[in-house]
Chimera marker file (.cmm) of the C-alpha trace (Angstrom):
<marker_set name="trace">
<marker id="1" x="-0.074" y="-0.132" z="-0.432" r="1" g="1" b="0" radius="0.5"/>
<marker id="2" x="1.332" y="3.566" z="-1.153" r="1" g="1" b="0" radius="0.5"/>
<marker id="3" x="1.092" y="6.093" z="1.707" r="1" g="1" b="0" radius="0.5"/>
<marker id="4" x="3.355" y="8.501" z="0.465" r="1" g="1" b="0" radius="0.5"/>
<marker id="5" x="0.942" y="11.406" z="-0.597" r="1" g="1" b="0" radius="0.5"/>
<marker id="6" x="-0.875" y="10.170" z="3.272" r="1" g="1" b="0" radius="0.5"/>
<marker id="7" x="2.523" y="10.996" z="4.863" r="1" g="1" b="0" radius="0.5"/>
<marker id="8" x="2.967" y="14.568" z="3.017" r="1" g="1" b="0" radius="0.5"/>
<marker id="9" x="-0.631" y="15.554" z="4.517" r="1" g="1" b="0" radius="0.5"/>
<marker id="10" x="0.599" y="14.354" z="8.042" r="1" g="1" b="0" radius="0.5"/>
<marker id="11" x="4.165" y="16.617" z="8.179" r="1" g="1" b="0" radius="0.5"/>
<marker id="12" x="2.169" y="20.165" z="6.531" r="1" g="1" b="0" radius="0.5"/>
<marker id="13" x="0.951" y="20.594" z="9.833" r="1" g="1" b="0" radius="0.5"/>
<marker id="14" x="1.711" y="19.573" z="13.586" r="1" g="1" b="0" radius="0.5"/>
<marker id="15" x="-0.813" y="16.581" z="14.758" r="1" g="1" b="0" radius="0.5"/>
<marker id="16" x="-0.203" y="13.749" z="17.053" r="1" g="1" b="0" radius="0.5"/>
<marker id="17" x="1.136" y="11.523" z="14.679" r="1" g="1" b="0" radius="0.5"/>
<marker id="18" x="4.466" y="13.582" z="14.725" r="1" g="1" b="0" radius="0.5"/>
<marker id="19" x="4.506" y="14.499" z="18.256" r="1" g="1" b="0" radius="0.5"/>
<marker id="20" x="4.165" y="11.299" z="19.299" r="1" g="1" b="0" radius="0.5"/>
<marker id="21" x="7.239" y="10.628" z="16.368" r="1" g="1" b="0" radius="0.5"/>
<marker id="22" x="4.985" y="8.056" z="14.522" r="1" g="1" b="0" radius="0.5"/>
<marker id="23" x="6.532" y="7.300" z="11.184" r="1" g="1" b="0" radius="0.5"/>
<marker id="24" x="4.655" y="5.455" z="8.082" r="1" g="1" b="0" radius="0.5"/>
<marker id="25" x="5.576" y="2.709" z="5.737" r="1" g="1" b="0" radius="0.5"/>
<marker id="26" x="4.521" y="1.946" z="2.376" r="1" g="1" b="0" radius="0.5"/>
<marker id="27" x="4.510" y="-2.317" z="1.913" r="1" g="1" b="0" radius="0.5"/>
<marker id="28" x="3.765" y="-3.753" z="-1.394" r="1" g="1" b="0" radius="0.5"/>
<marker id="29" x="0.695" y="-5.610" z="-0.785" r="1" g="1" b="0" radius="0.5"/>
<marker id="30" x="-2.406" y="-3.976" z="-1.326" r="1" g="1" b="0" radius="0.5"/>
<marker id="31" x="-4.584" y="-4.567" z="1.979" r="1" g="1" b="0" radius="0.5"/>
<marker id="32" x="-1.497" y="-3.880" z="4.789" r="1" g="1" b="0" radius="0.5"/>
<marker id="33" x="0.646" y="-0.616" z="6.103" r="1" g="1" b="0" radius="0.5"/>
<marker id="34" x="3.336" y="0.004" z="8.302" r="1" g="1" b="0" radius="0.5"/>
<marker id="35" x="4.107" y="2.378" z="11.245" r="1" g="1" b="0" radius="0.5"/>
<marker id="36" x="7.173" y="3.231" z="13.361" r="1" g="1" b="0" radius="0.5"/>
<marker id="37" x="7.549" y="5.052" z="16.810" r="1" g="1" b="0" radius="0.5"/>
<marker id="38" x="10.935" y="5.111" z="18.716" r="1" g="1" b="0" radius="0.5"/>
<marker id="39" x="9.931" y="4.429" z="22.665" r="1" g="1" b="0" radius="0.5"/>
<marker id="40" x="10.916" y="7.862" z="24.253" r="1" g="1" b="0" radius="0.5"/>
<marker id="41" x="9.677" y="10.832" z="26.534" r="1" g="1" b="0" radius="0.5"/>
<marker id="42" x="7.027" y="11.475" z="23.935" r="1" g="1" b="0" radius="0.5"/>
<marker id="43" x="4.879" y="8.257" z="24.772" r="1" g="1" b="0" radius="0.5"/>
<marker id="44" x="6.273" y="6.865" z="27.284" r="1" g="1" b="0" radius="0.5"/>
<marker id="45" x="4.993" y="6.448" z="31.146" r="1" g="1" b="0" radius="0.5"/>
<marker id="46" x="7.118" y="7.740" z="34.238" r="1" g="1" b="0" radius="0.5"/>
<marker id="47" x="8.037" y="4.336" z="35.104" r="1" g="1" b="0" radius="0.5"/>
<marker id="48" x="10.260" y="4.236" z="30.946" r="1" g="1" b="0" radius="0.5"/>
<marker id="49" x="7.500" y="1.763" z="30.013" r="1" g="1" b="0" radius="0.5"/>
<marker id="50" x="5.877" y="2.325" z="26.243" r="1" g="1" b="0" radius="0.5"/>
<marker id="51" x="2.204" y="3.804" z="27.042" r="1" g="1" b="0" radius="0.5"/>
<marker id="52" x="-0.575" y="2.080" z="26.196" r="1" g="1" b="0" radius="0.5"/>
<marker id="53" x="-2.467" y="5.135" z="25.270" r="1" g="1" b="0" radius="0.5"/>
<marker id="54" x="0.441" y="5.340" z="22.908" r="1" g="1" b="0" radius="0.5"/>
<marker id="55" x="0.368" y="2.080" z="21.360" r="1" g="1" b="0" radius="0.5"/>
<marker id="56" x="-3.372" y="2.678" z="21.017" r="1" g="1" b="0" radius="0.5"/>
<marker id="57" x="-2.943" y="5.793" z="18.763" r="1" g="1" b="0" radius="0.5"/>
<marker id="58" x="-0.054" y="4.143" z="16.807" r="1" g="1" b="0" radius="0.5"/>
<marker id="59" x="-3.218" y="1.774" z="16.093" r="1" g="1" b="0" radius="0.5"/>
<marker id="60" x="-5.774" y="4.230" z="14.912" r="1" g="1" b="0" radius="0.5"/>
<marker id="61" x="-3.705" y="5.960" z="13.511" r="1" g="1" b="0" radius="0.5"/>
<marker id="62" x="-1.664" y="3.827" z="10.805" r="1" g="1" b="0" radius="0.5"/>
<marker id="63" x="-5.139" y="2.109" z="10.172" r="1" g="1" b="0" radius="0.5"/>
<marker id="64" x="-6.401" y="6.086" z="9.647" r="1" g="1" b="0" radius="0.5"/>
<marker id="65" x="-3.443" y="6.068" z="7.338" r="1" g="1" b="0" radius="0.5"/>
<marker id="66" x="-3.923" y="2.795" z="5.546" r="1" g="1" b="0" radius="0.5"/>
<marker id="67" x="-8.335" y="3.980" z="5.019" r="1" g="1" b="0" radius="0.5"/>
<marker id="68" x="-6.833" y="7.401" z="3.834" r="1" g="1" b="0" radius="0.5"/>
<marker id="69" x="-4.408" y="5.885" z="1.348" r="1" g="1" b="0" radius="0.5"/>
<marker id="70" x="-7.582" y="3.525" z="0.041" r="1" g="1" b="0" radius="0.5"/>
<marker id="71" x="-9.984" y="5.975" z="-0.325" r="1" g="1" b="0" radius="0.5"/>
<marker id="72" x="-8.342" y="9.411" z="-1.495" r="1" g="1" b="0" radius="0.5"/>
<marker id="73" x="-10.641" y="12.873" z="-0.731" r="1" g="1" b="0" radius="0.5"/>
<marker id="74" x="-12.248" y="11.119" z="1.938" r="1" g="1" b="0" radius="0.5"/>
<marker id="75" x="-12.174" y="11.751" z="5.633" r="1" g="1" b="0" radius="0.5"/>
<marker id="76" x="-11.515" y="8.409" z="7.301" r="1" g="1" b="0" radius="0.5"/>
<marker id="77" x="-12.556" y="8.926" z="11.083" r="1" g="1" b="0" radius="0.5"/>
<marker id="78" x="-11.312" y="6.409" z="13.654" r="1" g="1" b="0" radius="0.5"/>
<marker id="79" x="-14.853" y="5.130" z="15.459" r="1" g="1" b="0" radius="0.5"/>
<marker id="80" x="-13.637" y="1.961" z="17.892" r="1" g="1" b="0" radius="0.5"/>
<marker id="81" x="-9.941" y="0.821" z="19.127" r="1" g="1" b="0" radius="0.5"/>
<marker id="82" x="-10.414" y="-2.030" z="21.611" r="1" g="1" b="0" radius="0.5"/>
<marker id="83" x="-6.807" y="-3.471" z="22.118" r="1" g="1" b="0" radius="0.5"/>
<marker id="84" x="-5.034" y="-5.750" z="24.294" r="1" g="1" b="0" radius="0.5"/>
<marker id="85" x="-1.018" y="-5.445" z="25.285" r="1" g="1" b="0" radius="0.5"/>
<marker id="86" x="0.704" y="-8.469" z="26.132" r="1" g="1" b="0" radius="0.5"/>
<marker id="87" x="4.162" y="-6.794" z="26.421" r="1" g="1" b="0" radius="0.5"/>
<marker id="88" x="5.749" y="-3.963" z="27.692" r="1" g="1" b="0" radius="0.5"/>
<marker id="89" x="8.466" y="-1.983" z="25.748" r="1" g="1" b="0" radius="0.5"/>
<marker id="90" x="11.249" y="-0.157" z="27.404" r="1" g="1" b="0" radius="0.5"/>
<marker id="91" x="12.038" y="3.587" z="26.427" r="1" g="1" b="0" radius="0.5"/>
<marker id="92" x="15.063" y="3.111" z="23.941" r="1" g="1" b="0" radius="0.5"/>
<marker id="93" x="13.398" y="0.427" z="21.593" r="1" g="1" b="0" radius="0.5"/>
<marker id="94" x="11.251" y="1.451" z="18.846" r="1" g="1" b="0" radius="0.5"/>
<marker id="95" x="8.310" y="-0.290" z="17.585" r="1" g="1" b="0" radius="0.5"/>
<marker id="96" x="6.739" y="-1.424" z="14.491" r="1" g="1" b="0" radius="0.5"/>
<marker id="97" x="2.624" y="-1.638" z="13.521" r="1" g="1" b="0" radius="0.5"/>
<marker id="98" x="1.719" y="-3.941" z="11.072" r="1" g="1" b="0" radius="0.5"/>
<marker id="99" x="-1.678" y="-3.087" z="9.743" r="1" g="1" b="0" radius="0.5"/>
<marker id="100" x="-4.124" y="-5.633" z="7.738" r="1" g="1" b="0" radius="0.5"/>
<marker id="101" x="-7.228" y="-4.820" z="6.086" r="1" g="1" b="0" radius="0.5"/>
<marker id="102" x="-10.342" y="-7.280" z="7.589" r="1" g="1" b="0" radius="0.5"/>
<marker id="103" x="-13.440" y="-5.175" z="5.609" r="1" g="1" b="0" radius="0.5"/>
<marker id="104" x="-13.006" y="-2.736" z="3.098" r="1" g="1" b="0" radius="0.5"/>
<marker id="105" x="-16.933" y="-2.343" z="2.697" r="1" g="1" b="0" radius="0.5"/>
<marker id="106" x="-17.888" y="1.909" z="1.607" r="1" g="1" b="0" radius="0.5"/>
<marker id="107" x="-18.697" y="3.430" z="4.520" r="1" g="1" b="0" radius="0.5"/>
<marker id="108" x="-17.040" y="1.132" z="6.858" r="1" g="1" b="0" radius="0.5"/>
<marker id="109" x="-12.575" y="-0.724" z="7.191" r="1" g="1" b="0" radius="0.5"/>
<marker id="110" x="-12.009" y="-3.124" z="9.524" r="1" g="1" b="0" radius="0.5"/>
<marker id="111" x="-7.978" y="-2.887" z="10.358" r="1" g="1" b="0" radius="0.5"/>
<marker id="112" x="-6.155" y="-5.641" z="12.534" r="1" g="1" b="0" radius="0.5"/>
<marker id="113" x="-3.062" y="-4.010" z="13.931" r="1" g="1" b="0" radius="0.5"/>
<marker id="114" x="-0.133" y="-5.711" z="15.284" r="1" g="1" b="0" radius="0.5"/>
<marker id="115" x="2.591" y="-3.926" z="17.493" r="1" g="1" b="0" radius="0.5"/>
<marker id="116" x="5.909" y="-5.674" z="17.842" r="1" g="1" b="0" radius="0.5"/>
<marker id="117" x="9.086" y="-4.751" z="18.960" r="1" g="1" b="0" radius="0.5"/>
<marker id="118" x="12.543" y="-4.770" z="17.584" r="1" g="1" b="0" radius="0.5"/>
<marker id="119" x="12.883" y="-8.551" z="18.745" r="1" g="1" b="0" radius="0.5"/>
<marker id="120" x="9.567" y="-9.664" z="17.068" r="1" g="1" b="0" radius="0.5"/>
<marker id="121" x="7.603" y="-9.832" z="20.146" r="1" g="1" b="0" radius="0.5"/>
<marker id="122" x="4.486" y="-9.028" z="20.296" r="1" g="1" b="0" radius="0.5"/>
<marker id="123" x="3.197" y="-6.453" z="21.743" r="1" g="1" b="0" radius="0.5"/>
<marker id="124" x="-0.333" y="-4.897" z="21.412" r="1" g="1" b="0" radius="0.5"/>
<marker id="125" x="-3.168" y="-6.712" z="19.302" r="1" g="1" b="0" radius="0.5"/>
<marker id="126" x="-5.899" y="-3.289" z="18.231" r="1" g="1" b="0" radius="0.5"/>
<marker id="127" x="-8.742" y="-3.813" z="16.505" r="1" g="1" b="0" radius="0.5"/>
<marker id="128" x="-9.625" y="-0.626" z="14.467" r="1" g="1" b="0" radius="0.5"/>
<marker id="129" x="-13.111" y="-0.005" z="12.859" r="1" g="1" b="0" radius="0.5"/>
<marker id="130" x="-12.316" y="3.616" z="10.594" r="1" g="1" b="0" radius="0.5"/>
<marker id="131" x="-15.254" y="5.441" z="8.652" r="1" g="1" b="0" radius="0.5"/>
<marker id="132" x="-15.163" y="6.785" z="5.528" r="1" g="1" b="0" radius="0.5"/>
<marker id="133" x="-17.037" y="10.594" z="5.373" r="1" g="1" b="0" radius="0.5"/>
<marker id="134" x="-16.993" y="11.297" z="1.383" r="1" g="1" b="0" radius="0.5"/>
<marker id="135" x="-16.168" y="14.893" z="1.013" r="1" g="1" b="0" radius="0.5"/>
<marker id="136" x="-18.829" y="16.833" z="-0.577" r="1" g="1" b="0" radius="0.5"/>
<marker id="137" x="-17.830" y="18.851" z="-3.962" r="1" g="1" b="0" radius="0.5"/>
<link id1="1" id2="2" r="1" g="1" b="0" radius="0.2"/>
<link id1="2" id2="3" r="1" g="1" b="0" radius="0.2"/>
<link id1="3" id2="4" r="1" g="1" b="0" radius="0.2"/>
<link id1="4" id2="5" r="1" g="1" b="0" radius="0.2"/>
<link id1="5" id2="6" r="1" g="1" b="0" radius="0.2"/>
<link id1="6" id2="7" r="1" g="1" b="0" radius="0.2"/>
<link id1="7" id2="8" r="1" g="1" b="0" radius="0.2"/>
<link id1="8" id2="9" r="1" g="1" b="0" radius="0.2"/>
<link id1="9" id2="10" r="1" g="1" b="0" radius="0.2"/>
<link id1="10" id2="11" r="1" g="1" b="0" radius="0.2"/>
<link id1="11" id2="12" r="1" g="1" b="0" radius="0.2"/>
<link id1="12" id2="13" r="1" g="1" b="0" radius="0.2"/>
<link id1="13" id2="14" r="1" g="1" b="0" radius="0.2"/>
<link id1="14" id2="15" r="1" g="1" b="0" radius="0.2"/>
<link id1="15" id2="16" r="1" g="1" b="0" radius="0.2"/>
<link id1="16" id2="17" r="1" g="1" b="0" radius="0.2"/>
<link id1="17" id2="18" r="1" g="1" b="0" radius="0.2"/>
<link id1="18" id2="19" r="1" g="1" b="0" radius="0.2"/>
<link id1="19" id2="20" r="1" g="1" b="0" radius="0.2"/>
<link id1="20" id2="21" r="1" g="1" b="0" radius="0.2"/>
<link id1="21" id2="22" r="1" g="1" b="0" radius="0.2"/>
<link id1="22" id2="23" r="1" g="1" b="0" radius="0.2"/>
<link id1="23" id2="24" r="1" g="1" b="0" radius="0.2"/>
<link id1="24" id2="25" r="1" g="1" b="0" radius="0.2"/>
<link id1="25" id2="26" r="1" g="1" b="0" radius="0.2"/>
<link id1="26" id2="27" r="1" g="1" b="0" radius="0.2"/>
<link id1="27" id2="28" r="1" g="1" b="0" radius="0.2"/>
<link id1="28" id2="29" r="1" g="1" b="0" radius="0.2"/>
<link id1="29" id2="30" r="1" g="1" b="0" radius="0.2"/>
<link id1="30" id2="31" r="1" g="1" b="0" radius="0.2"/>
<link id1="31" id2="32" r="1" g="1" b="0" radius="0.2"/>
<link id1="32" id2="33" r="1" g="1" b="0" radius="0.2"/>
<link id1="33" id2="34" r="1" g="1" b="0" radius="0.2"/>
<link id1="34" id2="35" r="1" g="1" b="0" radius="0.2"/>
<link id1="35" id2="36" r="1" g="1" b="0" radius="0.2"/>
<link id1="36" id2="37" r="1" g="1" b="0" radius="0.2"/>
<link id1="37" id2="38" r="1" g="1" b="0" radius="0.2"/>
<link id1="38" id2="39" r="1" g="1" b="0" radius="0.2"/>
<link id1="39" id2="40" r="1" g="1" b="0" radius="0.2"/>
<link id1="40" id2="41" r="1" g="1" b="0" radius="0.2"/>
<link id1="41" id2="42" r="1" g="1" b="0" radius="0.2"/>
<link id1="42" id2="43" r="1" g="1" b="0" radius="0.2"/>
<link id1="43" id2="44" r="1" g="1" b="0" radius="0.2"/>
<link id1="44" id2="45" r="1" g="1" b="0" radius="0.2"/>
<link id1="45" id2="46" r="1" g="1" b="0" radius="0.2"/>
<link id1="46" id2="47" r="1" g="1" b="0" radius="0.2"/>
<link id1="47" id2="48" r="1" g="1" b="0" radius="0.2"/>
<link id1="48" id2="49" r="1" g="1" b="0" radius="0.2"/>
<link id1="49" id2="50" r="1" g="1" b="0" radius="0.2"/>
<link id1="50" id2="51" r="1" g="1" b="0" radius="0.2"/>
<link id1="51" id2="52" r="1" g="1" b="0" radius="0.2"/>
<link id1="52" id2="53" r="1" g="1" b="0" radius="0.2"/>
<link id1="53" id2="54" r="1" g="1" b="0" radius="0.2"/>
<link id1="54" id2="55" r="1" g="1" b="0" radius="0.2"/>
<link id1="55" id2="56" r="1" g="1" b="0" radius="0.2"/>
<link id1="56" id2="57" r="1" g="1" b="0" radius="0.2"/>
<link id1="57" id2="58" r="1" g="1" b="0" radius="0.2"/>
<link id1="58" id2="59" r="1" g="1" b="0" radius="0.2"/>
<link id1="59" id2="60" r="1" g="1" b="0" radius="0.2"/>
<link id1="60" id2="61" r="1" g="1" b="0" radius="0.2"/>
<link id1="61" id2="62" r="1" g="1" b="0" radius="0.2"/>
<link id1="62" id2="63" r="1" g="1" b="0" radius="0.2"/>
<link id1="63" id2="64" r="1" g="1" b="0" radius="0.2"/>
<link id1="64" id2="65" r="1" g="1" b="0" radius="0.2"/>
<link id1="65" id2="66" r="1" g="1" b="0" radius="0.2"/>
<link id1="66" id2="67" r="1" g="1" b="0" radius="0.2"/>
<link id1="67" id2="68" r="1" g="1" b="0" radius="0.2"/>
<link id1="68" id2="69" r="1" g="1" b="0" radius="0.2"/>
<link id1="69" id2="70" r="1" g="1" b="0" radius="0.2"/>
<link id1="70" id2="71" r="1" g="1" b="0" radius="0.2"/>
<link id1="71" id2="72" r="1" g="1" b="0" radius="0.2"/>
<link id1="72" id2="73" r="1" g="1" b="0" radius="0.2"/>
<link id1="73" id2="74" r="1" g="1" b="0" radius="0.2"/>
<link id1="74" id2="75" r="1" g="1" b="0" radius="0.2"/>
<link id1="75" id2="76" r="1" g="1" b="0" radius="0.2"/>
<link id1="76" id2="77" r="1" g="1" b="0" radius="0.2"/>
<link id1="77" id2="78" r="1" g="1" b="0" radius="0.2"/>
<link id1="78" id2="79" r="1" g="1" b="0" radius="0.2"/>
<link id1="79" id2="80" r="1" g="1" b="0" radius="0.2"/>
<link id1="80" id2="81" r="1" g="1" b="0" radius="0.2"/>
<link id1="81" id2="82" r="1" g="1" b="0" radius="0.2"/>
<link id1="82" id2="83" r="1" g="1" b="0" radius="0.2"/>
<link id1="83" id2="84" r="1" g="1" b="0" radius="0.2"/>
<link id1="84" id2="85" r="1" g="1" b="0" radius="0.2"/>
<link id1="85" id2="86" r="1" g="1" b="0" radius="0.2"/>
<link id1="86" id2="87" r="1" g="1" b="0" radius="0.2"/>
<link id1="87" id2="88" r="1" g="1" b="0" radius="0.2"/>
<link id1="88" id2="89" r="1" g="1" b="0" radius="0.2"/>
<link id1="89" id2="90" r="1" g="1" b="0" radius="0.2"/>
<link id1="90" id2="91" r="1" g="1" b="0" radius="0.2"/>
<link id1="91" id2="92" r="1" g="1" b="0" radius="0.2"/>
<link id1="92" id2="93" r="1" g="1" b="0" radius="0.2"/>
<link id1="93" id2="94" r="1" g="1" b="0" radius="0.2"/>
<link id1="94" id2="95" r="1" g="1" b="0" radius="0.2"/>
<link id1="95" id2="96" r="1" g="1" b="0" radius="0.2"/>
<link id1="96" id2="97" r="1" g="1" b="0" radius="0.2"/>
<link id1="97" id2="98" r="1" g="1" b="0" radius="0.2"/>
<link id1="98" id2="99" r="1" g="1" b="0" radius="0.2"/>
<link id1="99" id2="100" r="1" g="1" b="0" radius="0.2"/>
<link id1="100" id2="101" r="1" g="1" b="0" radius="0.2"/>
<link id1="101" id2="102" r="1" g="1" b="0" radius="0.2"/>
<link id1="102" id2="103" r="1" g="1" b="0" radius="0.2"/>
<link id1="103" id2="104" r="1" g="1" b="0" radius="0.2"/>
<link id1="104" id2="105" r="1" g="1" b="0" radius="0.2"/>
<link id1="105" id2="106" r="1" g="1" b="0" radius="0.2"/>
<link id1="106" id2="107" r="1" g="1" b="0" radius="0.2"/>
<link id1="107" id2="108" r="1" g="1" b="0" radius="0.2"/>
<link id1="108" id2="109" r="1" g="1" b="0" radius="0.2"/>
<link id1="109" id2="110" r="1" g="1" b="0" radius="0.2"/>
<link id1="110" id2="111" r="1" g="1" b="0" radius="0.2"/>
<link id1="111" id2="112" r="1" g="1" b="0" radius="0.2"/>
<link id1="112" id2="113" r="1" g="1" b="0" radius="0.2"/>
<link id1="113" id2="114" r="1" g="1" b="0" radius="0.2"/>
<link id1="114" id2="115" r="1" g="1" b="0" radius="0.2"/>
<link id1="115" id2="116" r="1" g="1" b="0" radius="0.2"/>
<link id1="116" id2="117" r="1" g="1" b="0" radius="0.2"/>
<link id1="117" id2="118" r="1" g="1" b="0" radius="0.2"/>
<link id1="118" id2="119" r="1" g="1" b="0" radius="0.2"/>
<link id1="119" id2="120" r="1" g="1" b="0" radius="0.2"/>
<link id1="120" id2="121" r="1" g="1" b="0" radius="0.2"/>
<link id1="121" id2="122" r="1" g="1" b="0" radius="0.2"/>
<link id1="122" id2="123" r="1" g="1" b="0" radius="0.2"/>
<link id1="123" id2="124" r="1" g="1" b="0" radius="0.2"/>
<link id1="124" id2="125" r="1" g="1" b="0" radius="0.2"/>
<link id1="125" id2="126" r="1" g="1" b="0" radius="0.2"/>
<link id1="126" id2="127" r="1" g="1" b="0" radius="0.2"/>
<link id1="127" id2="128" r="1" g="1" b="0" radius="0.2"/>
<link id1="128" id2="129" r="1" g="1" b="0" radius="0.2"/>
<link id1="129" id2="130" r="1" g="1" b="0" radius="0.2"/>
<link id1="130" id2="131" r="1" g="1" b="0" radius="0.2"/>
<link id1="131" id2="132" r="1" g="1" b="0" radius="0.2"/>
<link id1="132" id2="133" r="1" g="1" b="0" radius="0.2"/>
<link id1="133" id2="134" r="1" g="1" b="0" radius="0.2"/>
<link id1="134" id2="135" r="1" g="1" b="0" radius="0.2"/>
<link id1="135" id2="136" r="1" g="1" b="0" radius="0.2"/>
<link id1="136" id2="137" r="1" g="1" b="0" radius="0.2"/>
</marker_set>
């Protein structure tokens, strides 16, 4: 999935993705996209671990980027995010979110997002549902 145009939009003004240090990555698969995020002072708990909220934000944002890439000119907004955190990640590590489309309807997209650490261990599994809003011309 080519997310380069969406990356340009994200970089054009301050937002949550840039504030938390997310980097979006294109993939050769048409139903998959990725994002990376270094665990640092922007997205960790006071104890030095990746915040669960930051993990959910990463998942929702990568799914949003994927939906936006598939639906140019539409506003793609998360309407449900549900996740399970199964392992802690320490500051200094980098996590990668692997988002795969489960359902692509005309108004709803459902994504499964696995977040893994640099060792490849599962950190969180998140389900994201996006609502696709067609822009009026």
